[in-house]
C-alpha positions in Angstrom: 11.8 32.6 -8.0 14.2 33.3 -5.1 12.7 30.5 -3.0 13.1 28.1 -6.0 16.7 29.0 -6.3 17.3 28.6 -2.5 15.5 25.3 -2.6 17.7 24.2 -5.5 20.8 25.2 -3.5 19.6 23.0 -0.6 19.0 20.0 -3.0 22.1 20.7 -5.1 22.4 21.9 -8.7 24.8 21.7 -11.7 26.4 24.4 -13.8 26.3 23.1 -17.3 27.3 24.2 -20.8 24.9 23.4 -23.7 26.4 23.5 -27.2 24.4 23.2 -30.4 22.6 25.0 -33.2 19.2 24.8 -31.7 19.7 26.6 -28.4 16.4 28.5 -28.6 14.5 25.3 -29.2 16.3 23.8 -26.2 15.2 26.7 -24.0 11.6 26.6 -25.2 11.2 22.9 -24.5 12.7 23.2 -21.0 10.2 26.0 -20.3 7.3 24.0 -21.7 8.2 21.0 -19.5 8.6 23.4 -16.5 12.2 22.5 -15.9 13.8 25.0 -13.6 16.8 26.6 -15.3 18.4 29.9 -14.3 21.4 32.2 -14.7 21.4 31.8 -18.5 24.5 33.2 -20.2 25.2 32.8 -23.9 28.7 32.7 -25.2 29.1 33.2 -29.0 26.2 31.6 -30.9 26.2 27.9 -30.1 27.2 27.8 -26.4 24.8 28.4 -23.5 25.8 28.3 -19.8 23.0 27.7 -17.2 22.2 26.1 -13.9 19.9 23.1 -13.4 18.8 21.0 -10.4 20.3 17.6 -9.9 16.9 16.0 -9.9 16.1 17.6 -13.3 19.4 17.0 -15.0 18.1 13.7 -16.6 15.2 15.6 -18.2 17.6 18.3 -19.5 19.8 15.6 -21.0 16.8 14.1 -22.8 15.9 17.6 -24.2 19.5 18.0 -25.3 19.4 14.7 -27.2 16.1 15.8 -28.8 17.5 19.1 -30.0 20.9 17.5 -30.9 22.8 19.5 -28.4 25.9 18.5 -26.4 26.0 18.9 -22.5 29.1 19.4 -20.4 29.1 19.7 -16.6 31.2 22.6 -15.6 30.8 22.5 -11.8 28.6 21.1 -9.0 27.1 23.4 -6.4 24.8 23.2 -3.4 24.4 21.7 0.0 24.9 18.0 -0.9 28.2 18.6 -2.6 29.3 20.9 0.2 28.4 18.4 2.9 30.2 15.6 1.0 33.3 17.8 0.8 33.3 18.6 4.5 31.6 15.4 5.8 34.4 14.9 8.4 33.9 18.4 9.7 30.8 17.9 11.8 30.9 21.3 13.5 31.1 23.0 10.1 28.2 21.0 8.9 26.1 21.8 11.9 26.9 25.4 11.6 26.0 25.4 7.9 22.6 23.8 8.7 21.9 26.4 11.4 22.8 29.2 9.0 20.5 27.8 6.3 17.7 27.4 8.9 18.3 31.0 10.0 18.1 32.3 6.4 14.9 30.3 5.8 13.3 31.6 9.0 14.4 35.2 8.2 12.6 35.0 4.8 9.2 35.1 6.6 9.8 38.5 8.0 10.3 42.1 6.7 13.8 43.4 7.5 13.8 46.5 5.3 11.3 49.2 4.3 12.3 51.0 1.1 10.4 54.2 0.3 10.4 55.4 -3.3 9.0 58.8 -4.2 8.9 60.1 -7.8 11.1 63.2 -7.0 13.2 61.5 -4.4 11.7 63.6 -1.5 10.4 61.3 1.2 7.2 62.7 2.8 7.7 63.9 6.4 7.0 61.3 9.1 5.9 58.7 6.6 8.1 56.0 8.1 6.6 56.6 11.5 3.1 56.5 10.1 3.8 53.2 8.4 5.2 51.7 11.6 2.2 52.8 13.6 -0.1 51.1 11.2 1.8 47.9 11.0 4.5 48.1 8.4 7.9 47.9 10.2 11.0 45.8 10.3 10.6 42.5 12.2 7.0 41.9 11.3 5.8 38.7 9.8 5.0 39.1 6.1 1.8 37.0 6.6 0.6 39.5 9.2 1.0 42.5 6.9 -2.3 43.6 5.2 -1.0 45.9 2.5 -4.5 47.0 1.3 -5.5 48.0 4.9 -2.2 50.0 5.3 -2.7 51.7 2.0 -6.3 52.7 2.8 -5.3 54.0 6.3 -2.4 56.1 5.0 -4.5 57.7 2.2 -7.3 58.5 4.7 -4.9 60.0 7.3 -2.6 61.9 4.9 -3.8 64.5 2.4 -0.3 65.0 0.9 -0.3 61.5 -0.7 -2.2 60.9 -3.9 -1.3 57.3 -4.5 0.6 54.6 -2.5 1.6 51.1 -3.4 3.2 48.4 -1.3 5.1 45.4 -2.7 6.7 42.6 -0.6 9.7 41.2 -2.4 11.9 38.8 -0.4 12.4 40.4 3.0 12.1 43.9 1.5 8.9 46.0 1.6 8.9 48.5 -1.3 6.6 51.5 -0.7 6.0 53.6 -3.8 4.5 57.0 -3.2 3.1 59.7 -5.5 2.6 63.1 -3.7 -0.6 65.1 -4.3 -0.4 68.6 -5.6 -1.5 71.3 -3.2 -5.1 72.4 -3.7 -5.1 75.9 -5.1 -6.8 78.6 -3.1 -10.1 79.4 -4.7 -10.9 83.1 -4.6 -14.4 84.3 -4.8 -14.3 87.2 -7.2 -17.6 88.5 -5.9 -16.5 88.6 -2.3 -15.7 92.0 -0.8 -12.1 92.4 0.3 -9.2 94.9 0.4 -5.5 94.5 -0.4 -3.3 94.5 2.6 0.5 95.0 2.7 2.5 91.9 4.0 5.8 93.8 4.1 7.2 97.2 5.0 8.4 99.3 2.1 8.2 102.4 -0.1 5.5 102.4 -2.9 7.0 102.8 -6.4 3.9 101.9 -8.5 0.2 101.4 -7.8 -2.5 100.6 -10.3 -6.0 99.9 -8.8 -8.0 98.0 -11.3 -10.9 97.5 -8.9 -11.3 99.4 -5.7 -9.9 102.7 -4.4 -6.1 103.2 -3.9 -5.4 104.1 -0.2 -1.7 105.1 -0.8 0.3 106.9 -3.5 3.7 106.6 -5.0 6.4 107.5 -2.5 4.4 106.6 0.6 6.1 104.4 3.2 3.9 101.6 4.4 4.1 99.0 7.2 3.0 95.4 7.3 -0.8 95.3 7.7 -1.5 98.7 6.0 -4.4 98.8 3.5 -3.1 99.5 0.0 -6.3 99.3 -2.0 -9.7 99.6 -0.3 -12.5 97.2 -1.3 -15.0 99.9 -2.2 -15.6 102.4 -4.9 -17.6 105.7 -4.8 -19.4 107.1 -7.8 -21.2 110.4 -8.3 -24.5 108.7 -9.0 -24.0 105.2 -7.6 -22.7 106.2 -4.2 -20.4 103.8 -2.3 -20.4 100.1 -3.5 -18.2 97.4 -2.1 -16.1 95.3 -4.5 -13.3 92.7 -4.6 -10.1 94.8 -4.7 -7.7 94.1 -7.6 -4.6 95.9 -8.7 -0.8 95.8 -9.3 1.5 97.2 -6.7 5.2 97.5 -6.7 7.4 98.7 -3.7 10.9 98.8 -2.5 11.3 96.5 0.5 14.4 96.0 2.7 15.8 93.0 4.4 17.8 93.7 7.6 20.4 91.4 9.1 22.8 92.0 12.0 25.7 90.1 13.3 28.2 90.4 16.2 31.8 89.4 15.5 34.2 89.0 18.5 37.8 90.0 18.1 38.9 87.1 20.3 37.0 83.9 19.7 37.4 80.1 19.9 36.8 78.2 16.7 36.7 74.5 16.0 38.4 73.1 12.9 39.0 69.6 11.6 42.5 68.2 11.9 42.0 65.6 9.2 42.5 62.7 11.6 39.7 60.1 11.7 39.1 56.8 13.4 36.5 54.2 12.6 34.5 52.1 15.1 32.1 49.3 14.2 29.2 47.6 15.8 26.9 44.7 14.8 23.2 45.3 15.0 20.6 42.4 15.2 17.4 44.2 14.5 17.3 46.5 17.7 20.1 44.7 19.6 23.6 46.1 19.3 27.0 44.6 19.9 30.0 46.9 20.1 33.1 45.7 18.4 35.2 48.2 20.3 35.9 48.6 24.0 38.0 51.7 24.3 36.7 55.2 24.1 37.8 57.6 21.4 41.4 58.7 21.4 40.3 62.2 20.4 39.4 64.7 23.1 37.1 66.7 20.8 35.4 65.1 17.8 32.3 64.9 15.6 30.7 61.5 15.0 29.2 60.4 11.6 27.2 57.2 11.8 26.4 55.0 8.7 24.4 51.8 8.8 24.7 49.1 6.1 22.1 46.4 6.1 23.4 42.9 5.0 21.5 41.3 2.1 22.1 38.2 0.1 20.2 39.3 -3.0 18.8 42.6 -4.1 15.6 42.2 -2.1 16.6 39.6 0.5 17.7 41.5 3.6 18.9 39.8 6.8 18.1 41.2 10.3 21.8 42.0 10.6 23.5 45.3 9.8 27.0 46.8 10.3 27.1 50.2 11.9 30.2 52.3 11.1 31.0 55.2 13.3 33.5 57.7 12.0 35.0 60.1 14.5 36.6 63.2 13.1 39.0 65.0 15.3 38.5 68.7 16.0 40.9 71.2 17.4 40.0 74.4 19.1 42.0 77.5 18.0 41.9 80.9 19.4 41.3 83.4 16.6 42.3 87.0 17.1 40.8 89.3 14.4 41.8 92.9 13.6 39.1 95.4 13.1 39.3 95.0 9.3 39.2 91.2 9.4 36.2 91.2 11.8 34.4 93.6 9.5 35.0 91.5 6.4 34.0 88.3 8.2 30.7 89.8 9.4 29.9 91.2 6.0 30.6 87.9 4.2 28.5 85.9 6.5 25.6 88.3 6.3 25.8 88.4 2.6 25.5 84.6 2.4 22.5 84.7 4.6 20.8 87.4 2.5 21.6 85.5 -0.7 19.7 82.5 0.6 16.8 84.7 1.7 16.3 86.7 -1.5 15.2 84.6 -4.5 15.4 87.2 -7.2 19.0 88.6 -7.1 18.2 91.0 -10.0 15.6 92.8 -7.9 18.2 94.2 -5.5 18.4 98.0 -5.9 20.8 99.0 -3.2 23.0 97.7 -0.4 23.8 99.6 2.8 26.4 98.2 5.2 26.9 99.9 8.5 29.5 98.8 11.1 30.5 100.1 14.4 32.8 99.1 17.2 31.8 98.9 20.9 34.3 97.9 23.6 35.9 94.5 22.6 33.4 93.5 19.9 32.0 94.8 16.7 28.4 94.7 15.5 27.3 95.0 11.8 24.0 95.9 10.2 23.4 95.1 6.5 20.5 96.7 4.7 19.4 95.4 1.3 
């Protein structure tokens, strides 16, 4: 449809208003006669705005007479009218022709790869894998074998359950459905013991199958055996089993941090500057000559690809670089301030590490000062 509209622009088209009581019949007859009409907008009940090619305007007028509708030309659009308007400006005309040729030529390539995943989480390295197989910006659409790419990706990646590729305009839309992780299958008849994966103090142990190797109150280390995979009976002797049981323990998370009394910290001043560059595929043109006026700064880069329609990208993008000024400040903390700062930072780290906050039984915070710096240990 896009190519039809682009072709209509090159040949010229009219914006018309159709008035009458048989608007639906008018549209149906135009469709049945394969008359290209687009951008239909209805106003009230008897007025319809639409676009039609110059070459098909006569046919539309005949349909209007047949359906007893009235036609008014609102405006004339397209290359012929534009050239007529600027016929004395040859350079402008030549430039317009070159731009049109450039757009037509660009329509044969892929200039953007849009990856869509159902949860919005793009699989790791998927773009690199697609590029290695042959789906990347700058490739001819006719050279892209979507079926072959789909088969190769599914064979190479076990984390993708389904993948679909659709070429629309100059945009390649890749839709991905991730596969669920295969659950670990446990053989209930296989002999095994239960091993501790953390250090802690046992608070509850219930061996359903096997023999408990520890008791409540014991301190265990990572790798210690908690329930042995064997049972001993008076008449059956020792027999090996698949150990099962429920074990609860108190475990601790340890964090330490050093806070200097005298330190240099960077803070944003609020001043920013923007610099731009034009990118033609992989070729960049800087629109700035001078270096940043800031001595210390962070740079945030954002790239916006230029597109004419929703799925028609051009091989041109504008790169915006935002420099945020930073200033270095000497911070001099007192003992109490350094202590509070270290505790706060450690608490934030532990909160991110511990999923169940309600399982926290106790917190121990130890601090001590040595020479010109303090060190803190936080036990949870």
